[in-house]
N, C-alpha and C positions, 0 to 999 in steps of 0.2 A: 816663593816656596809654600807659605802656609795656605793659598787659597789652594794652592794644586792637591797639598796635603790631604785638606778635604773631600776633595775629589775622589782622591784615590780611595779614601776610606769608603766615603759613600759606592764607590764602585766594588769594592773588596765585600762589603757589606751586604749589597742588594744588588747588583748587575751580575756579579758571577755566580750566588744562589740560582737568579734567576734562570739563566744561562744553564746551568748545569742541569735545571726541572726541564730543559725544553727551551726556554726563552720566548714560550709562545701565549700572546693575550688570550685567554678563554681554554686552555688548554687543560682542561677541569679536572682528567684522569693523569694528567703528568706523562704520558706518553712519546711527548714533541711532535705531537700535531693536532690541531684542531678538524675533529673530524664528526661523524654523526653519533659517535660515542657519549661525546661531549655535549652535542646537542641535546641528547636523550638525558644527558643529567641534568643539563640547565633546563628541560621540562617539567623534571620529576621535583627541583628546587620550586620554581614558580607554582609548580600543583602543589607544594605542601608535602609531596612523598619523600622528597629527601632532606634532610637538615644539611643546609650549606656548611656548618660548622665542622662536620666530617670530612671537608675539603681544603685544600690550601687557599686561607682567605686572599693572599694575593693573586693566585689565578680566578677566583669566584667574584670578586669586588668589580663592581661594573666591566664586565666582560664585554659590553656591546661597543669601546672602541677598537675591536678587532676588525672593524671596516670602516675606514675613514674618518676616523673620530666621534662618530657618529652614537649618541647613547649616553654621553659623559657625563652621567648624571647620579652616580653612585649608589642605583637602585637596581635592582634585578627585578624585571617585572618581563609580560610576555612580548614588549618591544625588543627585548634584548634577545631572547628565545629566534624570534622572527628576522634579525638582522643576520643571527649567527646562521641560520637555516639558509637563507638565502644567500650567504657567502660561501655554504659546499657545496663542490659541485659534485654531490652524492643523492644518492634515492634514498632518502632519510625513511620514508614513509611506504618502501616498496611499492612503489605503483608504475613503476618503467619507467617515471619522468623522473632526470636529476631535479634538484630543488630549484636553479635559477629556469628553469621552464613552467615550474609550476607558479610564477608569478603573474598571471593572467589571469584575468576575471573567472571564475568559477573552480579555479584551482586553490589547491592549498598543501601547505607542508608538513600538516599539522593533520589533518584528516583527508584522507585519500579518497577523494571522488573527482578524480582527473574530470571526467567528461560532463560533471556537471547534471547527472541525470538522476540523481535520489538514492544511486544505489553505491556505497563506500566501496571500493576496487577490491578488496578480497571476495566479497561476495558480487561481484558485479562480471556478467558472463565477458565482455569485452570491455576495461577499462577505457581503451582511449574511441572508443564508438559511443555513443550517445544511447539509449536502450529506451524503446518506449514503457512507458508503466504499465505495471502488472493489470489483470482481468479483476475489475471490482468485484467486491464479494458481498453475501448474504442481499443478492439483489431481488427484490418482492414486485410484485405486479398487481394492484387492485382495483378490480373493477370496481365502477361508479354509474351512478345513472345519469351524472352529468361529466362526469372527465373520468379517465383513465391517471391512475399515480403508481409512479414507479420510485422505489426507495433503494438504497446500495450503500456498501461500506469502504470507503476510501482504499484505493492499492496502496501498496507498495510503488516506489516511483516519483520520480518529479512530476505531479500532474499539474499542466495548464489552464486545462478544461475538458469538456466531458462531448461527445457527440451523442446523441442518440437519434439512432435510424427507426421510422416507423413507414411499417408497407402494410395495406389494408386489402383486405381479400376482395374490395372492389377495383383492385390493379394500381391505386394511388399510393407513390412513394413521397415523401417529405421527409427533412430531418432537422432537428433543433439542437442547442448548446446550450449546454448548462457552467459554471464557473467551476474553479477548483475547489470550492470550499461548500460546492453544494453535494448533499447526499439523498436528495429526491428531486422528483420533476412531474410538474401536473400536465396532463396532456389535456388542454380544454378546447380543442380542435377536433376529437376524435370524432367522427359521424357516426351517430343511431343504427343500427342496424347492420355496422359492418364489425368484423373481427380484423383488428389490427395485431400488427406481429410486432415486436420491439426488440432492437439489443442497443447495446450500448459501448463505447470504447472511449479510454483515457486517453489524450493525449498529452505530450510533453511540449514545452517552451518549442523548441524545433520545429515541432509539428509531427512528429513521429506518432502514430495511434498504435494502441496497442491491439492486441486481440479482442476479438467478440467475447462478450459474457458468456462463459458456459454454463447450461442449464440444461443438464440431461435427463429425459425423461425416462431412463432406464438402459440398462446393461448395454453396450454395444451403440446408443447413441450420445456421441461425445460431444455435440454441439447442436443445439437446439433454439429456434427463437421464442423467446416467451412471449405470450400472446396477451390481449386486454380488450375487453370491447365493451358500450355502452350497454344497460339492459334495463328494464324497470325493476332492479334489484341486484345488490351486489355482492357477488359471490364470495367467499370466505376462504383465507389464506387456510392453510391446513397442513399437517404431518402426519405420516403412516409410519407406526413402528410394526415389527411380525415378531411372535414369541409362540415356535411353533407352526402351527397350522392357523392361526390365529393373527389378525392386523386389527390394529389399533387405529383408527383415526381419531384425529384431535383439531379441532378448528376455533378460529376465534368468533367470538359472540358478533352477529352482525349489528352494525350502528342505527341502522334503520328498523326504526319500531314496528312500521307492517311486517316484517318477517315474521312467519308463526313457526316456520320449520327449514329442516336440509334434506336433500336428495342426494344418494350415493349412486355413484353410478361405476359400473367398472368393465373392464375388458380382458381376456388373456395374451391379446395380441396389440403391438403397441398402435395407437390409433392417431393421426396427422394433428397436430396443433390446428385447429381452426374447423377440424371436422367431427362429427358424432355417431358416423357409422360404423357400427361394432359397437357400441356403449349399450350396455344394458341397465336399468335401475336393479341395484342390488340391497338397498334398504332407505327406508323413509322415517325421519328422524321427526316428530312432532314437537313443539315447543322451542322458543328463543334461545332459553337458558340452556339448552341441552348445548353441547359442544362436545361431546366425544361418542363413540360409537365401535363397538368389536363387533366384525366379522370373522365369524369359528367356521371350523372345516374345510378351508381353501385347500385347491389342490397344488402340487407341487408345480413351482415355476413362476414364470413372471407376472405379476397382477399390476394393472393398470386402473388409478381409480381418479375420479372427478366429482366434487361437489358444488350443487348449488344452492342456493338460499330460495324460500319461495312462498309466497303470501297466498292464503286460501280467502280471502275477502278482499278485492276479488281474487280469482285463481288467477295468478302471477309467479312466474319465474325467472329466475338469471341466465344471462347467455349462459350455456351449455357450449359450445364451440368455444369458447374463450375462457372458461374456467380451467383452472392448473390444475395440471397431471401430474399423479407421484405414482411413481413405479417401485415394486417391491417383489423381492424373491422370495417362494418360500420353497425349503429344503423339505 
């Protein structure tokens, strides 16, 4: 009887109060069930945002045994959180999947990116359908005397590799690949005397291709290819800004020491990339170190500019047809 007395005392002091609270191991908020609210409290504890001392010690201590006795080590850590979440038939991270369905590779009950496409579900157009990467940004193309160089900034999304397409004015098409870490590509196979058109696509692991890079040359031109070409001199990268009726062109100094100046071409109608018909010489800038020029008194409307590098000894000029084209609007 004495032994039974001890068990009755233990039942009265421990079990009855535990049942009164709901009797559920891991019920951190004492509402009688272990649910997403408890999981979120546990995540806050593990992350250091919540002091476990504010909760009932009997509920907090080693919550992992709520599933088959796993994790009984008297330590609260991420393993306990994972075990609790995977025991819940709920959509804890609100990504339209119940937690047991997120145990597959590429899913997580903590960070909702169900389709593993690099976009967390709250910002994913379709969290159950893998989305292709976005368009690479800051794409630049630099003509060279022996190669054409493209550079870009990695886009959002899960990028596995890039496809770089090239179409030549001679009718030849080819493509190249670059790995996910790449932010540049050097085409050493471009043919001299040919204008080459390039565009780039990011591809995700399942093989979905993103859109072509957008590089508009002016209002209404939503998508166009960049051009590049081999020539005796590399043409500069440049930008244009407008204040009133004045356009300011700024470019990068040529790395080629034989360059002695730059020529600025313009038109008031869009000239297809690869063509020079309709372009007129707007200004000539002598001096390698001069990298800016203002054109004043421009008429209202859209103006298109290109810049080539030239050498005076002997007289040589870069490939105008493949030069970068920038459009601005003068009000």
